[in-house]
Structures are given as C-alpha cells and as structure tokens.
DRENZANU-522384 format. One record per residue (C-alpha): residue number from 1; y, x, z. Coordinates in nm, 4 decimals, always signed. Example, Ala and Ser with C-alpha at 12.3 -4.5 7.8 and 13.67 -1.06 7.14 Angstrom:
2
REC   resi         c2         c1         c3
REC      1    -0.4500    +1.2300    +0.7800
REC      2    -0.1060    +1.3670    +0.7140
This chain:
331
REC   resi         c2         c1         c3
REC      1    +0.0000    +0.0000    +0.0000
REC      2    +0.3419    +0.1404    -0.0957
REC      3    +0.5993    +0.2328    +0.1689
REC      4    +0.8418    -0.0181    +0.0136
REC      5    +0.6001    -0.3126    +0.0524
REC      6    +0.4812    -0.1995    +0.3950
REC      7    +0.8386    -0.1921    +0.5223
REC      8    +0.9005    -0.5437    +0.3929
REC      9    +0.5848    -0.6804    +0.5542
REC     10    +0.6718    -0.5288    +0.8915
REC     11    +1.0211    -0.6757    +0.8858
REC     12    +0.9186    -1.0168    +0.7535
REC     13    +0.6619    -1.0721    +1.0293
REC     14    +0.9486    -1.1174    +1.2761
REC     15    +1.2103    -1.2501    +1.0325
REC     16    +1.3206    -1.6118    +1.0057
REC     17    +1.2734    -1.8117    +0.6873
REC     18    +1.6264    -1.9484    +0.6934
REC     19    +1.8207    -1.6246    +0.6494
REC     20    +2.1754    -1.6630    +0.5241
REC     21    +2.2996    -1.4967    +0.2084
REC     22    +2.4253    -1.1409    +0.2528
REC     23    +2.7967    -1.0860    +0.3088
REC     24    +3.0445    -0.8302    +0.1780
REC     25    +3.1867    -0.7009    -0.1472
REC     26    +2.9378    -0.5875    -0.4107
REC     27    +3.1069    -0.2490    -0.4483
REC     28    +3.0909    -0.1637    -0.0773
REC     29    +2.7987    +0.0166    +0.0852
REC     30    +2.7956    -0.0026    +0.4644
REC     31    +2.6547    +0.3214    +0.6074
REC     32    +2.5496    +0.3083    +0.9717
REC     33    +2.4938    +0.6446    +1.1386
REC     34    +2.6137    +0.8610    +1.4256
REC     35    +2.9205    +1.0735    +1.3809
REC     36    +2.6938    +1.3799    +1.4141
REC     37    +2.5076    +1.2826    +1.0962
REC     38    +2.8023    +1.1500    +0.8955
REC     39    +2.8805    +1.4760    +0.7130
REC     40    +2.5239    +1.5276    +0.5870
REC     41    +2.4702    +1.1643    +0.4909
REC     42    +2.8056    +1.1455    +0.3130
REC     43    +2.7146    +1.4545    +0.1109
REC     44    +2.3727    +1.3113    +0.0222
REC     45    +2.4965    +0.9636    -0.0714
REC     46    +2.7936    +1.0995    -0.2685
REC     47    +2.5472    +1.2863    -0.4896
REC     48    +2.3682    +0.9578    -0.5631
REC     49    +2.6607    +0.7192    -0.5971
REC     50    +2.8818    +0.9450    -0.8079
REC     51    +2.9811    +0.7067    -1.0889
REC     52    +3.3554    +0.7276    -1.1434
REC     53    +3.5986    +0.5178    -1.3453
REC     54    +3.9220    +0.6844    -1.4624
REC     55    +4.2046    +0.4311    -1.4508
REC     56    +4.3587    +0.7009    -1.5127
REC     57    +4.3121    +0.7904    -1.1438
REC     58    +3.9516    +0.8502    -1.0412
REC     59    +3.7992    +0.5369    -0.8843
REC     60    +3.4411    +0.5245    -0.7484
REC     61    +3.2020    +0.2454    -0.8453
REC     62    +3.0935    +0.2215    -0.4808
REC     63    +3.2955    +0.2649    -0.1633
REC     64    +3.0969    +0.4189    +0.1232
REC     65    +3.2133    +0.2690    +0.4541
REC     66    +3.0790    +0.4420    +0.7644
REC     67    +3.0239    +0.2804    +1.1048
REC     68    +2.8645    +0.3908    +1.4316
REC     69    +2.5161    +0.2627    +1.5295
REC     70    +2.6578    +0.0267    +1.7923
REC     71    +2.7987    -0.1798    +1.5019
REC     72    +2.4536    -0.2384    +1.3505
REC     73    +2.4121    -0.5996    +1.4658
REC     74    +2.7553    -0.6866    +1.3276
REC     75    +2.6860    -0.5263    +0.9890
REC     76    +2.3130    -0.5734    +0.9291
REC     77    +2.3678    -0.8852    +0.7138
REC     78    +2.5961    -0.7092    +0.4613
REC     79    +2.4839    -0.7019    +0.0989
REC     80    +2.4219    -0.3242    +0.0825
REC     81    +2.3342    -0.1463    +0.4063
REC     82    +2.2198    +0.2103    +0.4696
REC     83    +2.0999    +0.3151    +0.8147
REC     84    +2.0579    +0.6892    +0.8529
REC     85    +1.9525    +0.9533    +1.1024
REC     86    +1.8968    +1.3287    +1.0848
REC     87    +1.6719    +1.4076    +1.3825
REC     88    +1.8754    +1.5611    +1.6630
REC     89    +1.8861    +1.5270    +2.0410
REC     90    +2.1392    +1.2857    +2.1955
REC     91    +2.1893    +1.1098    +1.8636
REC     92    +2.2739    +0.7384    +1.8731
REC     93    +2.1505    +0.7081    +1.5140
REC     94    +1.8117    +0.8422    +1.6183
REC     95    +1.7925    +0.5860    +1.8991
REC     96    +1.8681    +0.3052    +1.6507
REC     97    +1.6010    +0.4388    +1.4143
REC     98    +1.3441    +0.4248    +1.6949
REC     99    +1.4326    +0.0598    +1.7450
REC    100    +1.4087    -0.0297    +1.3741
REC    101    +1.0882    +0.1475    +1.2744
REC    102    +0.7420    +0.1185    +1.4267
REC    103    +0.6061    +0.4466    +1.5587
REC    104    +0.3779    +0.5057    +1.2581
REC    105    +0.6618    +0.4693    +1.0063
REC    106    +0.9007    +0.6693    +1.2189
REC    107    +0.6564    +0.9611    +1.2121
REC    108    +0.5625    +0.9226    +0.8434
REC    109    +0.9253    +0.9394    +0.7289
REC    110    +0.9832    +1.2559    +0.9314
REC    111    +0.6706    +1.4153    +0.7827
REC    112    +0.6982    +1.2853    +0.4246
REC    113    +0.9468    +1.0839    +0.2179
REC    114    +1.2489    +1.0228    +0.4468
REC    115    +1.3858    +0.7218    +0.2543
REC    116    +1.2660    +0.3603    +0.2559
REC    117    +1.4120    +0.0739    +0.0505
REC    118    +1.3818    -0.2941    +0.1373
REC    119    +1.5191    -0.6197    -0.0048
REC    120    +1.6286    -0.9375    +0.1736
REC    121    +1.5415    -0.7913    +0.5143
REC    122    +1.8222    -0.9304    +0.7313
REC    123    +1.9836    -1.1606    +0.4719
REC    124    +1.9183    -1.3057    +0.1286
REC    125    +2.0339    -1.1030    -0.1724
REC    126    +2.0487    -0.7870    +0.0390
REC    127    +1.9462    -0.4271    -0.0253
REC    128    +1.8638    -0.2097    +0.2767
REC    129    +1.8031    +0.1655    +0.2744
REC    130    +1.6565    +0.3486    +0.5749
REC    131    +1.7011    +0.7277    +0.5922
REC    132    +1.5057    +0.9065    +0.8655
REC    133    +1.4961    +1.2806    +0.7983
REC    134    +1.4007    +1.5709    +1.0244
REC    135    +1.6720    +1.7980    +0.8759
REC    136    +1.9322    +1.8270    +0.6007
REC    137    +1.6905    +2.0311    +0.3893
REC    138    +1.4210    +1.7664    +0.4297
REC    139    +1.6603    +1.4962    +0.3129
REC    140    +1.8000    +1.6913    +0.0190
REC    141    +1.4528    +1.7877    -0.1044
REC    142    +1.3913    +1.4284    -0.2180
REC    143    +1.7244    +1.3847    -0.3977
REC    144    +1.6467    +1.4955    -0.7532
REC    145    +1.3219    +1.3026    -0.7696
REC    146    +1.4633    +0.9758    -0.6353
REC    147    +1.8299    +0.9767    -0.7427
REC    148    +1.7900    +0.7627    -1.0572
REC    149    +1.5560    +0.5228    -0.8804
REC    150    +1.8077    +0.4633    -0.6022
REC    151    +2.0931    +0.4208    -0.8500
REC    152    +1.8917    +0.1632    -1.0423
REC    153    +1.8110    -0.0387    -0.7287
REC    154    +2.1767    -0.0575    -0.6264
REC    155    +2.2917    -0.1337    -0.9820
REC    156    +2.0314    -0.4101    -1.0133
REC    157    +2.1580    -0.5501    -0.6825
REC    158    +2.5133    -0.5566    -0.8177
REC    159    +2.4053    -0.7259    -1.1423
REC    160    +2.1953    -0.9876    -0.9638
REC    161    +2.4712    -1.0884    -0.7233
REC    162    +2.7515    -1.0751    -0.9785
REC    163    +2.5441    -1.2540    -1.2427
REC    164    +2.5265    -1.5687    -1.0317
REC    165    +2.9025    -1.5559    -0.9866
REC    166    +2.9842    -1.4904    -1.3530
REC    167    +2.7233    -1.7029    -1.5291
REC    168    +2.6859    -2.0085    -1.3063
REC    169    +2.7044    -2.3719    -1.4066
REC    170    +3.0821    -2.3591    -1.4466
REC    171    +3.0829    -2.1233    -1.7479
REC    172    +3.3196    -2.1993    -2.0336
REC    173    +3.0459    -2.3561    -2.2456
REC    174    +3.2961    -2.5346    -2.4704
REC    175    +3.4322    -2.2003    -2.5869
REC    176    +3.0809    -2.0544    -2.6117
REC    177    +2.9714    -2.3420    -2.8381
REC    178    +3.2887    -2.3165    -3.0470
REC    179    +3.2397    -1.9458    -3.1138
REC    180    +2.8734    -1.9947    -3.1971
REC    181    +2.9620    -2.2730    -3.4418
REC    182    +3.2353    -2.0676    -3.6100
REC    183    +3.0718    -1.7235    -3.6217
REC    184    +2.7028    -1.7606    -3.5406
REC    185    +2.6970    -1.5061    -3.2598
REC    186    +2.6763    -1.5989    -2.8923
REC    187    +2.8418    -1.4695    -2.5751
REC    188    +2.8226    -1.5980    -2.2173
REC    189    +3.1806    -1.6676    -2.1094
REC    190    +3.2642    -1.7169    -1.7404
REC    191    +3.5060    -1.9765    -1.6125
REC    192    +3.8680    -1.8646    -1.6430
REC    193    +3.8275    -1.6883    -1.9781
REC    194    +4.0000    -1.8354    -2.2856
REC    195    +4.0573    -1.7510    -2.6477
REC    196    +4.3859    -1.5664    -2.6959
REC    197    +4.3769    -1.5307    -3.0715
REC    198    +4.1515    -1.5287    -3.3727
REC    199    +4.2886    -1.5144    -3.7256
REC    200    +4.0968    -1.6864    -4.0073
REC    201    +3.8862    -1.4369    -4.2046
REC    202    +4.0038    -1.1512    -3.9815
REC    203    +3.6589    -1.0813    -3.8336
REC    204    +3.8236    -1.0471    -3.4940
REC    205    +3.8085    -1.2649    -3.1818
REC    206    +4.0280    -1.1923    -2.8809
REC    207    +3.9405    -1.3351    -2.5376
REC    208    +4.1274    -1.2904    -2.2135
REC    209    +4.2026    -1.3916    -1.8576
REC    210    +4.4656    -1.3092    -1.5972
REC    211    +4.4683    -1.2016    -1.2326
REC    212    +4.3930    -0.9320    -1.3119
REC    213    +4.4895    -0.8891    -1.6774
REC    214    +4.1642    -0.8518    -1.8785
REC    215    +4.0818    -0.8551    -2.2498
REC    216    +3.7621    -0.8708    -2.4514
REC    217    +3.7792    -0.8077    -2.8245
REC    218    +3.4939    -0.8652    -3.0697
REC    219    +3.5132    -0.7421    -3.4273
REC    220    +3.2725    -0.6970    -3.7166
REC    221    +3.2656    -0.5367    -4.0586
REC    222    +3.0177    -0.5510    -4.3457
REC    223    +2.7685    -0.2695    -4.3803
REC    224    +2.6608    +0.0166    -4.1592
REC    225    +2.9454    +0.2522    -4.0638
REC    226    +2.7419    +0.4533    -3.8142
REC    227    +2.6772    +0.7377    -4.0565
REC    228    +2.7946    +0.9965    -3.8044
REC    229    +2.9411    +1.0341    -3.4582
REC    230    +3.2708    +1.1307    -3.6223
REC    231    +3.2919    +0.8119    -3.8309
REC    232    +3.1994    +0.5987    -3.5279
REC    233    +3.4591    +0.7730    -3.3127
REC    234    +3.7316    +0.7323    -3.5747
REC    235    +3.6553    +0.3618    -3.6110
REC    236    +3.6678    +0.2994    -3.2358
REC    237    +3.9830    +0.5089    -3.1963
REC    238    +4.1788    +0.3123    -3.4594
REC    239    +4.0377    -0.0324    -3.3834
REC    240    +4.2659    -0.1379    -3.0905
REC    241    +4.5854    -0.0590    -3.2792
REC    242    +4.4560    -0.2317    -3.5943
REC    243    +4.3546    -0.5494    -3.4102
REC    244    +4.5439    -0.5899    -3.0812
REC    245    +4.8455    -0.4295    -3.2571
REC    246    +5.0286    -0.3502    -2.9324
REC    247    +4.7926    -0.0942    -2.7769
REC    248    +4.6243    +0.2336    -2.8593
REC    249    +4.3745    +0.4783    -2.7071
REC    250    +4.4966    +0.7816    -2.5169
REC    251    +4.2944    +1.1022    -2.5495
REC    252    +4.2834    +1.1516    -2.1700
REC    253    +3.9195    +1.1351    -2.0502
REC    254    +3.8048    +0.9893    -2.3844
REC    255    +3.4249    +0.9995    -2.4074
REC    256    +3.1858    +0.9032    -2.6859
REC    257    +2.8120    +0.8981    -2.6296
REC    258    +2.4926    +0.7360    -2.7553
REC    259    +2.3370    +0.4383    -2.5806
REC    260    +2.1843    +0.0993    -2.6636
REC    261    +2.3112    -0.2553    -2.6903
REC    262    +2.0005    -0.4549    -2.6065
REC    263    +1.7293    -0.3030    -2.8241
REC    264    +1.9769    -0.1665    -3.0795
REC    265    +2.1173    +0.1867    -3.0980
REC    266    +2.4898    +0.1962    -3.0208
REC    267    +2.7801    +0.4319    -2.9711
REC    268    +2.9684    +0.3835    -2.6464
REC    269    +3.3269    +0.4977    -2.5995
REC    270    +3.5320    +0.4857    -2.2811
REC    271    +3.8616    +0.6178    -2.1590
REC    272    +4.2225    +0.5066    -2.1199
REC    273    +4.4302    +0.2655    -2.3266
REC    274    +4.8099    +0.2425    -2.3337
REC    275    +5.0788    +0.0275    -2.4933
REC    276    +5.2244    +0.1444    -2.8241
REC    277    +5.5752    +0.0606    -2.7032
REC    278    +5.6956    +0.2810    -2.4191
REC    279    +5.9191    -0.0021    -2.2989
REC    280    +5.6183    -0.2084    -2.1852
REC    281    +5.4392    +0.0873    -2.0271
REC    282    +5.1015    -0.0711    -1.9550
REC    283    +4.7601    +0.0862    -1.9548
REC    284    +4.4224    +0.1180    -1.7877
REC    285    +4.0534    +0.1800    -1.8560
REC    286    +3.8582    +0.0529    -2.1572
REC    287    +3.5039    +0.0618    -2.2914
REC    288    +3.3631    -0.0069    -2.6387
REC    289    +3.0203    -0.0535    -2.7942
REC    290    +2.9664    -0.0050    -3.1679
REC    291    +2.6302    -0.1000    -3.3215
REC    292    +2.4744    -0.2061    -3.6522
REC    293    +2.2994    -0.5418    -3.6999
REC    294    +2.0513    -0.4785    -3.9804
REC    295    +1.9503    -0.8464    -4.0077
REC    296    +2.3018    -0.9527    -4.1113
REC    297    +2.4168    -0.6132    -4.2457
REC    298    +2.7136    -0.6110    -4.0087
REC    299    +2.8565    -0.3480    -3.7744
REC    300    +2.9862    -0.5026    -3.4512
REC    301    +3.2498    -0.3579    -3.2208
REC    302    +3.2663    -0.4948    -2.8652
REC    303    +3.5659    -0.3831    -2.6608
REC    304    +3.7003    -0.4634    -2.3146
REC    305    +3.9902    -0.3382    -2.1065
REC    306    +4.1883    -0.4092    -1.7929
REC    307    +4.5404    -0.3689    -1.6538
REC    308    +4.5469    -0.3908    -1.2742
REC    309    +4.7892    -0.1263    -1.1430
REC    310    +4.7479    -0.0170    -0.7840
REC    311    +4.4287    -0.2173    -0.7237
REC    312    +4.0526    -0.1791    -0.7587
REC    313    +3.9436    -0.1958    -1.1230
REC    314    +3.5836    -0.0755    -1.1234
REC    315    +3.4308    -0.4053    -1.0126
REC    316    +3.6130    -0.5947    -1.2915
REC    317    +3.5106    -0.3349    -1.5495
REC    318    +3.1489    -0.3726    -1.4432
REC    319    +3.1814    -0.7512    -1.4668
REC    320    +3.3139    -0.7245    -1.8227
REC    321    +3.0321    -0.4870    -1.9101
REC    322    +2.7888    -0.7565    -1.7953
REC    323    +2.9677    -1.0159    -2.0106
REC    324    +2.9663    -0.7948    -2.3199
REC    325    +2.5951    -0.7267    -2.2808
REC    326    +2.5219    -1.0993    -2.3215
REC    327    +2.6478    -1.0771    -2.6841
REC    328    +2.3801    -1.1711    -2.9385
REC    329    +2.4287    -1.1579    -3.3130
REC    330    +2.3202    -1.4539    -3.5267
REC    331    +1.9646    -1.4584    -3.6600
C-alpha cells in the first residue's frame, strides 16, 4: 500500500463525513512549522514553488505564509497546508508532528521518504503536505526526484478549485453559443466576460472584462505558418498591434517556447505588453498560444493579457490560461 493512501486511511478513520470545504485563497500555501525550521523549509519549498510571473515586477504564483505550530488548529482547514519539522530537540514543530502521525509513520518518514501528501484530510477540496525529515540533507535529497510531482499536485488543486468558480452554471452560455454559431469553434466563457469587438471577415474576436482589466483575443489565418520558430515569433510579436491596434509587445522578458494546446503542438509566448501611445501608459503581462489545426487548415492564435497595477496578477493570469485551454476548433 502506498504511503499516500496509507496516510489518507489513517486520517479518515477518525474524520467526520461532513467536512466543510477548505478555506483560503488558491495562491496561498499555509506553512506550519517552528521558527527553528522556517529557514530550511522556506529554502526547500521555494525550490519547488518557483514559478514567477513578470508584470514587469517579479510575482510568485504561490505565496508561502508561515505560522507557528500553535496555530495549527486555526489553519488546518485551509485549501493548501504544509506541516513541517526537521528533527531537533525542543522543537514545537516536532511535537506537533508526533501528534499528527502514528508512531510507525513518524519513524518511516525519518528513515525513508520524508514527505507525505494527502487530499481532503481536514476539509473538502484540500491538499495537505506533511514534511518530517531528520535533517536538512535528508529533506533535500528527495527534492529532484519529487519536485515535478509536487508541483503537479498543487497545480491540479488550483485548477480543480478555480474550475468550479470559472465554469459553473452561471457561465456566459449565450455568448458561447453565439461564437460557436458564427465561427464554429468553442470556448468556455465565465460570467462577467463580454464581447468587446469583432469585425466581419476580420478573423479576430476580442473578449474582455473589468475589475481587473482583462482581455482575450482569438485570431486565425488560413494555412500553416509554423514553418519555423522565427516565423511563429514574428507573427505573435506583430499580432497585438495589428489587431488590438492600441498595444504592442515589449522585449523585456519576452519568451518563446514549444508546448501543446490540447493534443496539438503549439508555440507559447509570454512577456510584457504596453500601450502604443505613451499618454495612456498602460501595460502588464501577456501570454499567447499559436497552433495549426490541420483539419480546417487554419493557424489559430490565442492571446490574453491583464492590466492590474499594484495588485496581484498571477491568479488572474492562471484563470485566463484555464479559459484559453478550453478552446476547441470546429470539426
């Protein structure tokens, strides 16, 4: 039996069936440990949760919020919780770990893999990580092997919780149906999003919402223009100015890499956009996907961006990424 399942069974034996849904923001990870262990755990977790959005200032995808072990009962129902201890004498984190884990698991984590993951332990829609290591070296030795696995679990948690918020029963289905009728392709559109502009025969649809200011642009062109990374990059670079008219891409932190949109190969670009006119002086992060639909012989460009000066942008960018990934070309 895996450690993951064993941990769940142990917890669920004493858990109630009527747990409430987990609390807290989906970009906050509550880390519960003693002050003695904070430095090591912060170093370890920062190497896992190192995704950064440039807005143009660097903004983390996750905010690590540390609390002492005596706050455990107040925080155990948060959506993403990490409880950690590096074995030392007179350590309040170690005392909490002894309370949480049965003796057999307490010993097995010190001797083997120091990290356990569990879902829905103290609340519904919750992800809980237990870290019980005998030393910093013991903890760090598991990092390379497990880093991507941990990142995936926390990303899946974000998508699951945000998906219910974005794609519930109150989606803008009227706009979804209208776009499908006009263009054949489909996109799940959350409540609050509306069509800003689409010009007849322009092969461009512009969606948006406010508070904060967000845009999604969808364009398409006949044929396959993905002959090279250079041609794809040039197309993406010029597309905002050609279609939105008022904005352009800045070369600061511009990145172009290869990825997938669904099962289809795609180029992904991300970086900073800015207004063409210096008088308006707006800007922020953007992301684009460019891929070829061989069934319809069309190249699609999916773009989204945000303007939200002085406030958190990463959670909205991740929401728009989820929206864009619901795009399906006509068959």
